[in-house]
C-alpha positions in Angstrom: 0.0 0.0 0.0 2.7 2.5 1.1 5.6 0.8 -0.5 5.7 3.0 -3.7 5.9 6.1 -1.5 8.5 4.6 0.8 10.6 3.5 -2.2 10.3 6.9 -3.8 11.4 8.6 -0.6 14.4 6.2 -0.3 15.4 7.0 -3.9 15.1 10.8 -3.3 17.1 11.1 -0.1 19.5 8.2 -0.6 19.6 4.8 1.1 21.9 5.7 4.0 19.9 8.8 5.0 16.6 6.8 4.5 17.8 4.0 6.8 18.8 6.6 9.5 15.4 8.5 9.1 13.5 5.2 9.3 15.3 4.2 12.4 14.5 7.5 14.1 10.8 7.1 13.1 10.7 3.6 14.5 12.3 4.7 17.7 9.8 7.6 18.1 6.9 5.2 17.5 8.2 2.7 20.0 8.5 5.5 22.6 4.9 6.6 21.9 3.7 3.1 22.4 5.8 2.9 25.7 4.3 6.2 27.0 0.8 5.0 26.1 1.3 1.7 27.9 2.8 3.4 31.0 -0.1 5.8 31.1 -2.8 3.1 31.1 -0.8 0.5 33.1 0.0 -2.1 30.4 2.9 -4.4 31.5 6.2 -4.9 29.7 5.3 -8.1 27.9 2.1 -6.7 26.5 3.9 -3.5 25.5 6.5 -5.6 23.6 3.7 -7.5 21.9 2.2 -4.1 20.8 5.6 -3.0 19.4 5.9 -6.3 17.5 2.4 -5.9 16.1 3.2 -2.3 14.9 6.3 -3.7 13.2 4.4 -6.5 11.5 1.6 -4.1 10.4 4.3 -1.8 9.0 5.7 -4.6 7.0 2.3 -5.6 5.7 1.5 -2.0 4.7 4.8 -1.5 3.0 6.1 1.1 5.4 9.3 -1.0 5.8 9.9 -1.5 2.1 
């Protein structure tokens, strides 16, 4: 779904910069999930499962192309 946009962005900014940007975005998303879990009291195991689910959904949607 998003793979063409991701590939276009990677080609525009270059692969090394893209990998660095993607890493920063993944880290920010993981921190957001952690803050959310801490706010509502979700334990560490469930939080890790949510982060894995986000990763798997990103793969399916083409965000990690």
